[in-house]
N, C-alpha and C positions, 0 to 999 in steps of 0.2 A: 637477243641479237641487237646490234647497234641500230639497225634500221628502225626498230621499235622506239628508240629514244628520240628520234626526230620525226616530226610530222612530215607527211609526204610533200607538202608545200615547201617546207624548209629545204628538203633534199633537192627538190626541183629547182628552187631559186639558186642554190649553191652551184649545181652542175650546169645550169643554163648560163649563169654568170661566167663560169670558167670555160664555157664552150667557145668563147670569142677570143681570138689571138691578142687583140689589143688589151682586153681586160686581164688576160693572163700576164701580159707584159707589165701592166700597171701593178698587178699583185706582186710580181717579182721585185719591182722597184720599191714599193712601199713597205714590203715585209723587211727588206734590208734596212731602210730608214725612211721615216716620214718625209713626205714632200708636199709642197703646195700644189694645188690644182693648176696654178699658172706654170709652175716648173714642169709639171707633167705634160701640159699642153704644148710646150715648146718642142717636144721631141716627136710629135705626131703630125702627119700631114692631114690634119682635120681642124675644124674650128674649135675654139675654146669651149663652146656650148656642147659640141659633140663629146669632148673629153669629160665634161661635167656629167653628161648623161651616162657615160661608161662608169664613172665613179659612183653615180647614184644607183646603178644596177648592182655594183659590188657592195654598196652600203646596204641595200635592201636584202641582200643575201647574207648580211652580217660578216662579210669577208674583210671589210674595212670599216674604220671609224673616221670621223672628221672632227678636227679640233679648230676652233676659230682663234686665230692670233691676229689681232688687229683687223685689217681688211682682208687677210688671207685665210683660206681654209687649208689646214694641213691634214693630209690623208695618211693614216697609219694602217698597216696590215693587222688584222685580228688573227694572231697566231693560233689562238684556241679554236677558232672556226676552221682554220686550215688543218689543224690536228684532227678535228672531228671528221672532216671529209676524208682525210688520209686513213683514219681508223675504219671508216665505213668501207672504203675500197679494200682495205686489208681483210675485212670480214667476208666480202665477196670473193676475194682470192682464196680464202680458206675453204669456202663452199666448193669452188671449182677444183681445188686440189683434192678434196675428199671425193668428188665425183670422178676425177681422173684415177685415183687410187682404186675406186670401185670398178672402173672399166678394166684396169690392169688385172684385178683379181678375176673378173669374168673371163678375160682373154686367157689367163693362165689356166683356168679350169676347163676351157673349151678345147 
């Protein structure tokens, strides 16, 4: 199963990072195209440092990478990490679908 391919800590970091609305918004923006931390910070009602911290959480979860261009850091979404998370959720969905089918069988027999 896919869960076995990720260490528990990796799974925890990914889903904890995505549990925050600001970080999900940052992900949506940088998956579309890379943006500087400065450009990201302009669209939020928080300090530059707070946006940097959100980006750092996403980076620790491997959901984004940063590239230095001169004085700026460009944040890019890591599509492979997003695919892995999506695949993991798909595996959980398969488990629940199988359980629902088993319940249907039991109800039909009853």
